[in-house]
Structures are given as C-alpha cells and as structure tokens.
C-alpha positions in Angstrom: 0.0 0.0 0.0 2.6 2.5 -1.2 -0.1 4.9 -2.1 -3.1 5.8 -0.1 -6.1 3.5 -0.7 -8.7 5.1 -3.0 -12.1 4.4 -1.6 -15.3 5.3 -3.4 -18.3 5.9 -1.1 -21.8 5.6 -2.5 -24.7 7.6 -1.1 -25.7 5.0 1.5 -22.2 4.8 2.9 -21.8 8.6 3.3 -25.3 8.9 4.8 -24.5 6.2 7.3 -21.2 7.8 8.2 -22.8 11.1 8.9 -26.0 9.8 10.6 -24.4 7.2 12.9 -21.7 8.1 15.3 -20.3 4.6 15.5 -20.3 2.4 12.4 -17.9 1.7 9.7 -19.0 4.6 7.5 -18.1 7.0 10.3 -14.7 5.4 10.7 -14.0 5.8 6.9 -14.9 9.5 7.1 -12.4 9.8 10.1 -9.7 8.0 8.1 -10.3 10.4 5.2 -10.1 13.3 7.7 -6.8 11.9 9.0 -5.5 11.8 5.4 -4.9 8.0 5.6 -7.2 7.3 2.6 -8.5 9.1 -0.4 -12.3 9.3 -0.4 -14.4 9.8 -3.6 -18.0 10.0 -4.5 -20.0 10.9 -7.6 -22.0 14.0 -8.5 -25.2 11.9 -8.5 -24.3 10.7 -5.0 -24.0 14.3 -3.8 -27.4 15.1 -5.3 -28.9 12.1 -3.6 -27.4 13.0 -0.2 -28.7 16.5 -0.5 -32.2 15.2 -1.2 -32.0 12.7 1.6 -30.9 15.4 4.1 -33.6 17.8 2.9 -36.2 15.1 3.5 -34.9 13.6 6.8 -32.9 16.4 8.5 -33.0 19.7 6.7 -31.5 21.5 9.7 -28.2 19.7 9.3 -27.9 20.1 5.5 -25.1 22.7 6.0 -23.1 20.0 7.8 -22.8 18.0 4.6 -20.4 20.5 3.0 -18.4 20.6 6.3 -18.2 16.8 6.3 -17.0 16.7 2.7 -14.4 19.3 3.4 -13.0 17.7 6.6 -13.0 14.2 5.2 -11.5 15.4 2.0 -14.2 13.7 -0.1 -13.5 14.4 -3.8 -16.4 14.5 -6.2 -15.7 12.7 -9.4 -16.9 13.5 -12.9 -19.6 11.8 -14.9 -18.6 8.4 -16.4 -17.6 8.1 -20.0 -20.2 6.5 -22.4 -18.3 3.2 -22.5 -18.0 2.8 -18.8 -21.7 3.8 -18.3 -22.7 1.1 -20.8 -20.6 -1.5 -18.9 -22.2 -0.4 -15.6 -25.7 -0.6 -17.1 -25.0 -4.2 -17.9 -24.0 -4.9 -14.3 -26.7 -3.1 -12.2 -30.4 -2.9 -12.9 -31.0 0.7 -11.7 -30.0 3.6 -13.9 -28.9 5.8 -11.0 -26.8 3.1 -9.5 -25.2 2.5 -13.0 -24.3 6.2 -13.1 -22.7 6.0 -9.7 -20.9 2.8 -10.6 -19.6 4.3 -13.8 -18.3 7.3 -12.0 -16.4 5.1 -9.6 -15.0 2.9 -12.4 -13.5 6.0 -14.0 -11.4 6.8 -11.0 -9.0 3.8 -10.6 -10.3 3.0 -7.1 -9.3 0.2 -4.8 -12.7 -0.3 -3.1 -16.3 0.6 -3.8 -18.2 1.0 -0.5 -22.0 0.7 -0.2 -24.7 -0.5 2.1 -26.9 -1.4 -0.9 -26.7 -5.1 -0.9 -29.2 -5.7 -3.7 -27.6 -3.6 -6.4 -23.9 -3.6 -5.3 -22.5 -5.7 -2.4 -24.3 -9.0 -3.1 -24.5 -8.5 -6.9 -22.1 -11.3 -8.0 -22.3 -10.2 -11.6 -20.9 -6.8 -10.6 -18.3 -8.2 -8.1 -17.0 -10.6 -10.8 -16.6 -7.9 -13.5 -15.1 -4.8 -11.9 -11.4 -4.1 -11.3 -11.9 -3.2 -7.7 -13.3 -4.7 -4.5 -17.0 -4.1 -3.5 -18.3 -4.3 0.0 -19.7 -2.6 3.1 -17.9 -0.1 5.2 -17.0 -2.9 7.6 -15.6 -5.0 4.7 -13.5 -2.0 3.6 -12.1 -1.5 7.1 -11.2 -5.2 7.3 -9.4 -4.9 3.9 -7.5 -1.8 5.1 -6.5 -3.6 8.3 -5.2 -6.5 6.3 -3.2 -4.2 4.1 -1.7 -2.5 7.1 -0.9 -5.8 8.8 0.9 -6.9 5.6 3.1 -3.8 5.8 4.1 -4.7 9.4 5.1 -8.3 8.5 8.8 -8.7 7.6 9.5 -9.9 4.0 
C-alpha cells in the first residue's frame, strides 16, 4: 500500500457515516479526515445526499459541506459513455449504474456501499469490476489486512 487506498463511497455509505456516530461509515470518514485514505463519490451521490438530508434532517444540511471538506471527499466527474454502458449491464437501476460508472473512471481500490441488492451482493458486478466491492466494515477489514501486511517482515 505504497499509495493511499482510493475508496469510493456511494450515497448510503456517506449517509450512514454522517448519521451514525459509531459504524464503519463514520470510521471511513475519520480515516479520510486523517489523510490516511482518499475518499471519492459521484455528482449523483452528492445530489442524492442533499435530497435525503432535505427530507430527513433539513437543519443539518449545511453540515454536509463541512463533512465533505473535513473528510476530503473528492467529487468525481460523470462516467464516459463506454463505462456507463458497462455499468448498465451490471446493475439494474440507472442511477446506480451512473454512480458505478463514476467510480470505475477513478482507478479506485474499493467501492463501499450498504446497498446489498444492487452492489454488495450483486455477484455479476463483483466478478466484473477491477476493484473490491463491500460494506464499510468490509472495507475497514481490507484496510487492516493491508496494514498488517506492511508490518510483516519480508
């Protein structure tokens, strides 16, 4: 792990990290804030987060920008046409395909989501992307393994 792990957070992972003071999503945000990992998300993910906070907790909507700044979350661009087509073949929901395509453009190490149906448990997806896919807890376990490997002598 010579370079910092590049971790893409989908909407559900960021929402959980903000909403819950204890879970894996919050720990990933903290690792981003510490500069230990690079966090990314998509423009559609940002729009979905804003809509969710407007509906569930409009008073804390301003906190969203602060969290992005402190955790260093980078917003990607929109995916190329080719990657969007690939993503469309792997997930059944157009919005999720847009988010997946944005992640795929960014040479990420891990795609983090709490959406089991469309992402985490979607074997067709997991078998056909060049990065790992899992929950915040899965990602934290992967990071721990990488760090443990660095500590082991050759």
